C-alpha positions as CSV (number, residue, x, y, z in Angstrom):
1,M,0.0,-0.2,-0.2
2,S,1.2,3.3,-0.7
3,Y,-0.1,6.8,1.9
4,H,-0.7,10.3,2.0
5,R,-1.0,12.6,5.0
6,I,-4.3,13.5,5.8
7,D,-5.1,16.8,7.0
8,D,-5.1,16.5,10.9
9,N,-7.8,18.8,11.8
10,N,-10.4,16.5,9.1
11,E,-8.9,13.4,10.9
12,T,-9.8,12.7,14.1
13,L,-10.0,9.3,16.6
14,P,-13.8,9.2,17.7
15,R,-14.3,7.5,21.8
16,I,-13.7,4.7,22.8
17,S,-16.9,2.6,21.6
18,S,-18.7,-0.2,23.6
19,S,-17.7,-3.5,22.4
20,F,-20.8,-4.9,22.6
21,T,-22.4,-2.6,20.2
22,L,-20.0,-4.2,17.9
23,L,-21.0,-6.8,18.1
24,K,-25.1,-6.4,18.3
25,T,-24.7,-4.0,15.6
26,G,-21.6,-4.9,12.5
27,K,-21.3,-0.9,12.0
28,D,-18.2,0.1,12.3
29,D,-18.5,3.1,14.2
30,F,-14.7,3.7,13.5
31,A,-15.1,6.4,10.5
32,K,-17.6,8.8,12.7
33,P,-16.2,11.4,13.9
34,R,-16.5,11.9,17.2
35,S,-13.6,14.1,17.8
36,S,-11.7,14.2,21.9
37,Y,-8.2,14.7,19.7
38,A,-6.7,14.2,16.2
39,I,-4.2,11.4,16.0
40,T,-2.5,10.5,12.6
41,P,-2.6,7.5,10.0
42,R,0.7,6.3,11.5
43,R,0.7,6.4,14.9
44,R,-3.5,4.7,14.3
45,H,-1.0,2.1,12.3
46,A,1.3,1.6,16.0
47,L,-1.7,1.1,17.9
48,I,-3.1,-1.6,15.6
49,S,0.4,-3.4,16.2
50,I,0.0,-2.6,19.8
51,A,-3.4,-4.3,19.4
52,A,-1.7,-7.3,17.8
53,G,0.6,-7.8,19.3
54,T,-0.7,-7.6,22.3
55,V,-2.2,-10.6,21.5
56,M,0.9,-12.8,20.2
57,C,2.8,-11.5,23.6
58,L,-0.4,-13.6,25.4
59,F,0.1,-16.4,23.3
60,G,4.1,-16.6,24.2
61,Y,3.2,-15.9,27.6
62,E,0.7,-19.1,27.6
63,Q,3.6,-20.7,26.3
64,G,5.7,-20.7,29.2
65,V,3.8,-19.6,32.0
66,F,2.3,-23.6,32.7
67,G,5.8,-25.2,32.4
68,G,7.1,-22.2,35.6
69,I,5.3,-22.9,38.1
70,I,4.5,-26.9,37.1
71,V,8.3,-26.9,39.0
72,G,7.0,-24.7,42.0
73,H,6.2,-27.0,45.4
74,E,2.8,-25.0,46.1
75,F,1.8,-25.9,43.1
76,Q,2.7,-29.9,43.2
77,D,1.7,-30.4,47.0
78,Y,-1.9,-27.6,46.0
79,F,-3.2,-30.4,43.4
80,K,-1.8,-33.8,45.3
81,H,1.6,-34.0,43.0
82,P,-0.1,-35.1,39.7
83,S,1.5,-38.0,37.8
84,P,3.2,-36.8,34.8
85,S,0.3,-37.9,32.1
86,L,-2.1,-36.0,34.2
87,T,0.7,-33.0,34.1
88,G,0.7,-33.4,30.3
89,F,-2.8,-33.4,29.5
90,V,-3.5,-30.2,32.2
91,T,-0.7,-28.4,30.2
92,S,-1.5,-30.1,26.6
93,V,-5.8,-29.3,27.0
94,Y,-4.4,-25.6,25.8
95,D,-3.2,-26.7,22.3
96,L,-6.6,-28.4,21.9
97,G,-8.7,-25.6,23.1
98,C,-6.4,-23.1,20.6
99,F,-7.6,-26.5,17.7
100,A,-10.1,-25.8,18.4
101,G,-10.7,-22.3,18.3
102,A,-8.9,-22.2,14.6
103,I,-11.8,-24.2,13.2
104,L,-14.2,-22.1,14.9
105,T,-12.5,-19.2,12.7
106,L,-12.3,-20.9,9.5
107,A,-16.7,-21.3,10.1
108,V,-17.4,-18.2,11.4
109,G,-13.9,-15.8,11.4
110,E,-15.2,-14.6,7.8
111,W,-18.7,-13.7,8.6
112,L,-18.0,-11.8,11.9
113,G,-15.2,-10.0,10.8
114,R,-12.0,-9.0,12.4
115,K,-12.4,-6.5,14.7
116,R,-16.0,-9.2,16.7
117,M,-13.2,-11.9,16.4
118,L,-10.9,-10.6,18.0
119,I,-13.6,-8.8,20.7
120,I,-15.3,-12.4,21.6
121,F,-12.6,-14.8,21.2
122,T,-10.8,-11.8,23.5
123,I,-14.0,-12.4,26.4
124,I,-14.1,-16.9,26.0
125,M,-9.8,-16.1,26.6
126,T,-10.5,-14.3,29.6
127,T,-13.1,-16.7,31.0
128,G,-10.6,-19.3,30.7
129,I,-8.1,-17.4,32.4
130,L,-10.4,-16.2,35.6
131,I,-11.5,-20.2,35.4
132,Q,-7.8,-21.3,35.5
133,T,-6.5,-18.6,38.4
134,G,-9.9,-19.8,41.2
135,A,-9.5,-23.0,40.5
136,H,-9.2,-25.7,43.6
137,T,-9.3,-28.5,41.6
138,M,-8.0,-30.0,38.5
139,Q,-10.7,-29.8,36.3
140,H,-11.5,-25.8,36.9
141,L,-8.0,-25.8,35.6
142,L,-8.4,-27.8,33.0
143,W,-11.4,-27.4,32.0
144,G,-9.4,-23.3,32.6
145,R,-6.8,-23.3,30.0
146,F,-9.0,-25.8,27.3
147,V,-11.5,-22.8,26.8
148,A,-8.3,-20.4,27.5
149,G,-7.1,-22.3,24.1
150,I,-10.3,-21.9,22.0
151,G,-10.1,-18.4,22.8
152,N,-6.4,-17.9,21.8
153,G,-6.6,-20.2,19.2
154,G,-9.4,-17.6,17.4
155,N,-7.5,-14.4,18.6
156,T,-4.4,-15.8,17.2
157,A,-6.2,-17.1,13.9
158,T,-6.9,-13.0,13.3
159,A,-4.9,-11.3,15.0
160,P,-2.4,-11.4,12.3
161,V,-4.5,-11.3,9.5
162,W,-6.3,-8.2,10.5
163,H,-3.1,-6.6,11.1
164,V,-1.2,-7.4,7.6
165,E,-4.6,-6.5,6.2
166,T,-4.5,-2.6,7.9
167,S,-0.3,-2.2,7.4
168,Y,1.8,0.2,5.0
169,D,2.8,-2.1,1.8
170,D,6.4,-2.3,2.9
171,A,6.1,-3.5,6.1
172,K,3.4,-6.5,5.3
173,G,6.9,-8.9,4.3
174,K,8.3,-8.4,8.0
175,A,5.0,-8.5,10.0
176,V,5.0,-11.8,10.2
177,V,8.6,-12.0,11.9
178,K,7.9,-8.9,14.2
179,E,4.7,-10.5,15.5
180,M,6.7,-13.9,16.3
181,V,9.4,-12.1,18.3
182,V,6.6,-10.1,20.5
183,N,5.5,-13.5,20.8
184,V,8.7,-14.8,22.2
185,L,8.7,-11.5,24.4
186,G,5.7,-13.0,26.3
187,F,8.2,-16.9,27.0
188,V,10.4,-14.3,28.4
189,V,7.8,-12.6,30.5
190,S,6.3,-15.7,31.4
191,N,9.5,-16.8,33.3
192,A,10.1,-13.6,35.0
193,I,7.4,-13.9,36.0
194,T,7.5,-17.0,37.5
195,L,10.7,-16.8,38.8
196,A,9.4,-13.5,40.6
197,F,6.4,-15.0,41.9
198,S,8.8,-18.9,42.9
199,R,9.7,-18.1,46.2
200,L,6.3,-17.8,48.5
201,T,5.3,-20.7,50.1
202,T,1.6,-19.7,49.3
203,E,-0.9,-20.5,46.3
204,A,-0.4,-16.4,45.2
205,Q,3.0,-18.2,43.5
206,W,1.0,-19.7,40.9
207,R,-2.2,-17.9,41.1
208,F,-1.3,-14.7,40.7
209,P,1.2,-15.2,37.0
210,L,-2.1,-16.9,35.5
211,G,-4.4,-13.5,37.2
212,I,-2.1,-11.5,35.7
213,Q,-2.8,-12.1,32.2
214,V,-5.7,-10.5,32.1
215,I,-3.4,-7.3,31.8
216,F,-3.7,-8.4,28.0
217,V,-6.9,-8.5,28.4
218,V,-7.3,-5.4,29.5
219,I,-5.0,-3.9,26.2
220,I,-6.5,-5.7,23.9
221,L,-10.5,-4.9,24.7
222,T,-9.7,-0.9,25.1
223,L,-7.9,-0.1,21.9
224,V,-9.6,-2.9,19.3
225,P,-12.4,-0.9,19.6
226,M,-10.9,2.1,18.9
227,L,-9.4,1.0,15.7
228,P,-10.2,0.2,11.8
229,E,-12.3,-2.9,10.3
230,S,-10.1,-4.2,8.0
231,P,-11.0,-2.2,4.4
232,R,-10.2,-5.9,2.7
233,W,-13.1,-7.0,4.5
234,L,-15.7,-4.4,4.4
235,L,-15.1,-5.1,0.6
236,A,-15.4,-8.6,0.7
237,R,-19.1,-7.6,2.0
238,G,-20.0,-5.6,-0.3
239,R,-19.6,-2.0,2.2
240,D,-17.5,0.1,-0.3
241,A,-18.1,3.2,1.5
242,E,-16.8,2.3,5.0
243,A,-13.8,0.7,3.6
244,K,-12.9,4.1,1.5
245,K,-13.4,5.7,5.0
246,V,-11.0,3.1,6.5
247,L,-8.3,2.9,3.9
248,A,-8.7,7.1,3.9
249,S,-8.1,7.1,8.1
250,L,-4.7,5.3,7.3
251,S,-3.6,6.4,4.0
252,E,-0.8,9.3,3.7
253,E,-1.6,9.9,0.2
254,D,-4.8,9.5,-1.8
255,V,-6.8,6.5,-1.8
256,E,-9.2,6.3,-5.3
257,A,-6.2,4.3,-6.7
258,E,-5.8,2.1,-3.4
259,F,-8.8,1.7,-3.1
260,N,-9.2,-0.5,-6.4
261,D,-6.6,-2.2,-6.5
262,I,-7.8,-3.5,-3.6
263,R,-11.8,-3.8,-4.8
264,E,-10.3,-5.8,-7.7
265,S,-8.0,-8.3,-5.7
266,V,-11.0,-8.5,-4.0
267,R,-12.9,-9.5,-6.4
268,R,-10.2,-11.5,-8.2
269,E,-10.4,-13.5,-4.8
270,Q,-14.1,-14.4,-5.0
271,A,-14.3,-15.6,-8.3
272,V,-11.7,-17.7,-8.0
273,Q,-12.2,-19.1,-4.1
274,A,-12.1,-23.5,-4.4
275,S,-14.7,-25.6,-1.8
276,W,-13.8,-27.4,0.2
277,S,-14.1,-30.3,-2.2
278,Q,-11.5,-29.4,-4.5
279,I,-9.1,-29.1,-1.9
280,F,-9.3,-33.0,-1.7
281,R,-9.6,-33.4,-5.3
282,G,-5.7,-33.6,-6.6
283,G,-3.8,-31.7,-8.6
284,Q,-0.9,-28.8,-8.4
285,A,-3.2,-27.3,-5.5
286,T,-3.9,-30.2,-3.3
287,R,0.0,-30.8,-4.1
288,R,0.8,-27.0,-2.6
289,M,-1.8,-27.1,0.7
290,L,-0.3,-29.9,1.8
291,L,3.5,-28.5,2.0
292,G,2.2,-25.6,3.7
293,M,0.6,-28.3,6.4
294,L,3.3,-30.5,6.1
295,L,6.3,-27.6,7.2
296,Q,4.0,-26.5,10.2
297,V,4.2,-30.4,11.0
298,C,7.4,-30.2,11.0
299,Q,8.3,-27.6,12.6
300,Q,5.9,-28.9,16.1
301,L,8.2,-31.3,15.5
302,T,12.2,-30.6,15.9
303,G,10.8,-30.4,19.4
304,I,10.6,-26.5,19.8
305,N,7.9,-26.7,22.1
306,V,9.5,-29.7,24.9
307,L,11.4,-26.8,25.6
308,C,9.0,-23.8,25.6
309,Y,6.5,-25.8,28.2
310,Y,8.5,-27.4,30.1
311,L,11.9,-25.9,29.7
312,P,12.2,-24.8,33.4
313,L,10.7,-29.1,34.5
314,V,14.0,-30.2,31.9
315,L,16.9,-28.5,33.2
316,H,15.5,-28.9,36.9
317,K,14.5,-32.5,36.1
318,S,16.6,-33.9,33.2
319,V,18.9,-31.6,33.4
320,S,19.5,-32.0,37.2
321,L,19.5,-28.4,38.5
322,P,18.0,-27.5,41.9
323,E,14.3,-25.6,40.4
324,L,15.9,-22.1,41.5
325,P,18.7,-22.0,39.1
326,S,16.4,-24.1,36.5
327,R,13.6,-20.8,36.5
328,L,16.9,-18.1,36.2
329,L,18.3,-20.3,33.4
330,S,15.2,-20.5,32.2
331,T,15.0,-16.6,31.5
332,F,18.1,-16.0,30.5
333,I,18.4,-18.7,27.7
334,A,14.5,-17.0,27.0
335,T,15.5,-14.0,26.0
336,L,18.4,-15.8,23.5
337,Y,15.6,-16.9,22.2
338,M,14.0,-13.7,21.6
339,L,17.2,-11.6,20.5
340,A,17.3,-15.0,18.3
341,T,14.1,-14.7,16.9
342,A,14.5,-10.1,15.6
343,A,17.4,-11.1,14.2
344,S,15.7,-13.3,11.8
345,L,14.4,-10.2,10.5
346,F,17.8,-9.1,9.1
347,F,18.5,-12.6,6.6
348,I,14.8,-14.7,6.7
349,E,14.9,-12.8,2.7
350,R,18.5,-13.1,1.5
351,L,19.6,-16.0,2.4
352,G,16.0,-18.3,0.9
353,R,13.9,-20.4,2.8
354,R,14.9,-24.0,2.1
355,P,19.3,-23.4,3.0
356,L,17.6,-21.5,6.4
357,L,15.3,-24.4,7.5
358,M,18.3,-27.1,6.0
359,S,21.3,-26.0,7.8
360,M,19.0,-24.8,11.9
361,A,17.5,-28.6,11.8
362,L,20.9,-30.0,10.9
363,C,21.9,-27.8,14.1
364,Q,18.6,-28.3,16.1
365,A,19.8,-32.4,15.6
366,L,23.2,-32.0,16.8
367,A,22.3,-30.1,19.8
368,F,19.8,-32.7,20.9
369,L,21.8,-35.5,20.2
370,G,23.9,-34.0,22.8
371,I,21.3,-32.9,25.2
372,A,20.3,-37.0,25.0
373,I,24.3,-37.7,25.5
374,S,24.9,-35.0,28.5
375,T,21.5,-35.7,30.4
376,E,23.1,-39.4,30.2
377,I,26.1,-39.0,32.1
378,G,24.8,-37.1,34.2
379,H,22.2,-39.7,35.4
380,D,24.7,-41.9,35.6
381,H,27.2,-39.8,38.0
382,R,25.0,-38.4,40.2
383,G,28.3,-37.2,42.4
384,G,29.2,-35.5,39.4
385,A,26.6,-34.1,37.5
386,L,27.7,-30.5,37.4
387,V,29.7,-30.9,34.2
388,P,27.2,-32.4,32.4
389,G,24.5,-30.9,33.4
390,V,26.1,-26.6,32.1
391,V,26.5,-28.8,28.8
392,A,23.7,-29.9,28.3
393,T,22.4,-25.7,29.2
394,V,25.1,-25.2,26.3
395,F,22.8,-27.3,23.9
396,I,19.6,-26.6,25.1
397,T,20.5,-22.5,24.4
398,F,22.4,-23.6,20.9
399,Y,18.7,-25.5,20.3
400,F,17.1,-22.2,20.9
401,L,19.4,-20.0,18.8
402,A,18.8,-22.1,16.3
403,F,15.1,-21.9,15.5
404,G,14.7,-18.6,16.1
405,F,17.3,-17.6,13.7
406,G,15.4,-21.3,11.0
407,W,12.1,-22.3,12.7
408,V,9.8,-19.9,14.7
409,A,8.9,-17.5,11.1
410,T,9.2,-19.4,7.7
411,P,6.3,-22.5,9.0
412,W,4.3,-19.6,9.7
413,L,4.6,-18.1,6.7
414,Y,5.0,-20.6,4.0
415,P,1.6,-21.1,4.1
416,A,0.0,-17.8,2.7
417,E,2.8,-17.9,0.1
418,V,2.7,-21.4,-1.6
419,N,-0.4,-22.2,-1.2
420,S,-2.7,-21.0,-5.2
421,L,-5.5,-18.0,-4.6
422,S,-7.4,-19.9,-5.1
423,M,-6.5,-21.9,-1.1
424,R,-5.1,-19.2,-0.3
425,T,-7.1,-18.8,2.9
426,K,-8.1,-22.6,3.5
427,G,-4.8,-23.8,2.9
428,A,-3.2,-21.2,5.8
429,A,-6.6,-22.8,8.5
430,L,-5.7,-25.7,8.1
431,A,-1.3,-25.5,8.5
432,T,-2.7,-23.8,11.7
433,A,-4.7,-26.2,12.8
434,C,-2.4,-28.6,12.2
435,D,0.2,-26.8,14.3
436,W,-2.3,-26.4,17.4
437,L,-3.0,-31.0,17.0
438,F,0.7,-31.5,16.9
439,N,1.5,-28.9,18.7
440,Y,-0.8,-31.3,21.4
441,V,0.7,-34.2,21.1
442,V,4.6,-33.1,22.0
443,V,3.0,-31.4,24.5
444,Q,0.5,-34.6,25.7
445,T,4.2,-36.8,25.8
446,T,6.1,-34.7,27.3
447,P,6.0,-35.7,30.9
448,I,5.7,-38.8,30.3
449,G,8.6,-39.4,27.8
450,I,11.0,-37.2,30.1
451,H,9.7,-39.9,33.0
452,Y,9.9,-43.0,30.9
453,L,12.5,-42.5,28.5
454,H,15.1,-40.1,30.0
455,W,18.0,-39.2,27.8
456,G,15.7,-40.8,25.1
457,L,12.9,-38.6,24.4
458,Y,15.8,-36.4,23.3
459,V,17.1,-39.1,20.6
460,V,13.6,-39.0,19.1
461,Y,14.1,-35.7,18.1
462,A,17.8,-35.3,16.9
463,V,16.7,-37.9,15.0
464,L,13.6,-36.4,13.7
465,N,15.3,-33.7,12.7
466,A,17.6,-34.7,11.2
467,S,15.0,-36.4,8.7
468,F,13.3,-33.3,8.4
469,V,17.0,-32.2,6.1
470,P,16.3,-34.7,3.2
471,V,12.2,-33.8,3.9
472,I,13.2,-30.1,3.3
473,Y,15.9,-31.2,0.5
474,Y,13.1,-33.3,-1.6
475,L,9.9,-31.6,-1.5
476,I,9.5,-27.5,-1.0
477,V,9.9,-24.9,-2.8
478,E,11.8,-21.3,-2.3
479,T,9.3,-19.0,-2.3
480,A,12.2,-16.2,-0.9
481,G,12.1,-13.9,-3.6
482,K,9.1,-14.3,-5.7
483,S,6.1,-13.0,-5.9
484,L,3.0,-14.7,-5.7
485,E,2.1,-14.7,-9.6
486,Q,5.6,-15.9,-9.9
487,I,5.7,-19.3,-7.1
488,D,2.0,-19.7,-9.6
489,R,4.2,-20.4,-12.9
490,W,7.0,-22.2,-11.0
491,F,4.6,-24.7,-10.0
492,A,2.6,-24.5,-13.3
493,Q,6.2,-25.2,-15.1
494,N,7.0,-27.7,-11.8
495,P,4.6,-30.3,-11.6
496,G,6.1,-33.5,-10.0
497,W,6.9,-33.4,-6.1
498,L,10.7,-34.2,-5.9
499,V,11.9,-30.7,-6.4
500,H,15.7,-31.0,-5.9
501,K,16.5,-31.5,-9.5
502,A,14.0,-29.0,-10.4
503,G,15.8,-25.3,-10.7
504,Q,14.8,-22.8,-7.7
505,G,15.6,-19.7,-8.7
506,A,14.9,-17.5,-12.0
507,I,10.9,-18.0,-13.7
508,R,11.5,-18.8,-17.6
509,E,9.5,-16.2,-18.0
510,D,9.9,-17.3,-21.9
511,R,7.2,-19.9,-22.3
512,M,4.9,-18.4,-19.8
513,G,3.8,-14.5,-21.2
514,E,4.6,-11.8,-19.6
515,E,3.0,-11.1,-16.1
516,G,-0.4,-11.1,-15.9
517,G,-0.8,-9.7,-19.2
518,G,-1.4,-12.8,-21.1
519,K,1.3,-11.2,-24.0
520,G,3.8,-13.3,-25.4
521,K,4.3,-17.1,-25.9
522,G,0.7,-17.4,-24.1
523,K,-2.4,-16.0,-25.4
524,G,-5.6,-15.6,-25.0
525,D,-8.5,-13.3,-23.3
526,W,-7.6,-12.3,-19.3
527,E,-9.7,-10.1,-18.2
528,E,-10.1,-7.8,-15.8
529,G,-6.4,-8.1,-15.0
530,V,-7.3,-11.6,-13.4
531,G,-4.1,-12.3,-16.5
532,M,-1.2,-15.6,-15.5
533,V,-2.8,-15.7,-12.2
534,G,-6.6,-16.8,-13.1
535,A,-5.2,-19.6,-15.9
536,Y,-2.9,-20.8,-13.5
537,E,-5.7,-21.1,-10.9
538,A,-7.6,-23.3,-13.7
539,L,-4.1,-25.0,-15.1
540,D,-4.5,-25.8,-10.9
541,E,-7.6,-27.1,-11.0
542,G,-7.6,-29.3,-14.4
543,R,-9.9,-26.5,-16.1
544,Y,-8.0,-25.0,-19.4
545,D,-10.7,-24.4,-21.8
546,G,-13.7,-22.2,-21.8
547,D,-13.8,-22.7,-18.5
548,M,-14.7,-19.2,-15.9
549,V,-11.3,-17.2,-15.2
550,G,-12.3,-13.9,-13.2
551,G,-16.1,-13.9,-13.8
552,E,-15.7,-14.2,-17.9
553,E,-15.0,-16.9,-19.9
554,S,-12.8,-18.1,-21.7
555,E,-10.4,-20.6,-24.4
556,F,-6.4,-20.3,-23.9
557,V,-3.3,-21.9,-24.7
558,V,-0.4,-21.3,-22.8
559,A,2.2,-22.2,-25.5
560,G,5.3,-24.1,-25.0
561,Y,3.2,-26.6,-22.5
562,E,3.0,-31.3,-22.9
563,D,0.0,-32.3,-22.2
564,E,2.2,-34.1,-19.7
565,D,3.2,-30.7,-17.7
566,L,-0.3,-29.3,-17.2
567,E,-2.0,-33.6,-15.5
């Protein structure tokens, strides 16, 4: 997007309106001038970033807080020292809730809109937080975590979309990485909070770290009602006038051209939107959807949440460190993890997806192997376990650095890049659902694995990380430095699943005609700017003769293609 500054005297921020009015009417009162003070578009963008960032920060906080409280004596005594399997379930049931929230978003997200989704699911999450904080039995804690998970699953599926759809064009590319940095910041804060309250000998040792999440909720419910709805969503619902006002409030240049571009893009997307039956029909579009889901599954099976959710427990039980040093080291390692994630901003586009993922997967495999060997030596030599414990801690830190550099952001970015236009919304949602489902599997099995397998659990994850190197080499397509249209052309040129011999670099423009125009060696009549995008959607689904592309019937031929290229 490009924006111009509008007159601050005419641009005012409305007072905070009731969330329930928005839920009842569905009308976005943002554009109505109820001025109390002026605000510039850039400040409004900053507020949107704060609101969306708070959602992701709360997500990261929830990832770390439970691992910090389950090692506390007060928690263990209050809940009568739960078994490893029960500990795993009460921790992982949160991820089942997140999975349910992601599925609900898929069902009702487009109907409710970005703002109402965030308000409703934040209220749901608040309910879960309050149930957890006031829990008197393990059943209360289980239900509280499940309900909070539903809210978080809906929020984390909605906030990044809202953020991107209201961002400057040149800020969208790094938005996902920035959100992951804020997510890890929440993880750091959770470790610091549980450390600060770890010396208490009352129930506040574990109740306060759970209850303090309400601060995040207050920020979200204060900011979201006063900020604009996504202009893309408003256009998709036929509310063009509101969308134009929102664009004006976010812009520093004339919005007419940008408004027309977005409206055209929305119409094109609606024209080629795939049904659920098409997703499972096979072909290139299904292959691309599965690649996005595969990378999300791989991210969870790298073992990140073995350490994120249970870092103090791993340091205490596996590495044999005392409780307080375990908490101190957890906070230190979490801080380094956040810095590594922030550093990835500078080279995620330069190095490419494939080299970064493969090299960091190999580093993570070596890290888990080092953790396994050092923890086994430490268990065999209880009297002199200090040195093996230090070595294990070094390898754990090395793992977090490698994951922060290469794996924290790319699997979230990849589904939006790799999916065809018709599958993009559903493909990204299914990839997110896969992430939560396998997150649950990992978190559920970790305490059991630590208890029964000991160092063997880390060998399992070392083997999994090593196996991802050939998986990425043979299956994952490079998307860095390519536009979405170029990625469409790459898949049309390379229909086979194995990509290691296919060119990952420049697109063969001479075979495909000029981008978006249907000229050069490609011929045909592609209306309303659909161009090659609509053509490739049709190629993906086998519709390459007299089908509907962008709402107009057309026949087209792509020169230089043999029949087998289109199968």
